[in-house]
N, C-alpha and C positions, 0 to 999 in steps of 0.2 A: 503291645508297645515294645516289648523286648525283641520281638522278631524284626520290627522296623529298625530298631537301633542296631541290631546284629547285622542287618543288611547294609546299613550306612557304614558301619565299621569295616565290613568286608570290602565295600567299594573303596573306602579310603585306603585300606591296606593294599589293594590292587593298584591304586593310583601311585602310592608311595613306591611300590615295586617298580613301576614304570619310570618314575622320576629317577630312582637310583640307577636303573639301567641306562637311561638317557645321559645322566651325568657321567657315568662310568665310561661311556663311549666317546665322550668329548676328547679332543686332542690333549687338553690339559685339565683333567677332572679336578674339581674342587673337593679335596679329601675331607675337609671340615664339613662341607655341606652333605657329602655322602654319609659321614658319621652321624650327623644330626638326623638325617632322613632314616637311617637304619635304627637309631634309638627310638624315634617316633613310631616306626613300623613295629618294633618289638613291643612297645607300650600298647599299641592298638591290638596286637596279637594277644597280649595278656588280657585285655578287656574282652576280646572275643571269647577267649577260653572261659573267663569268669561268667559271662552271659550264658554260654552253652551249658556250663555246669549248673547254673541257676535254673535254666529251663528244664534240664533233666530232672532236677530235684522236684520241681513243681509238677512235672508230668508223672513222676513216681508217687507223689503224695495222693 
């Protein structure tokens, strides 16, 4: 289950990176939207790290 969740989070992280890039390349980028996307991306990165640590602990046990 955690591997599936990890994969989903990594896909979402990649999509957010793409959205940030697309917004940044617009003639008048929406800085508030970019900030929201970056915060969400960071939160997802934290979730990924937590799952990876949890998986390592389970593998070591």
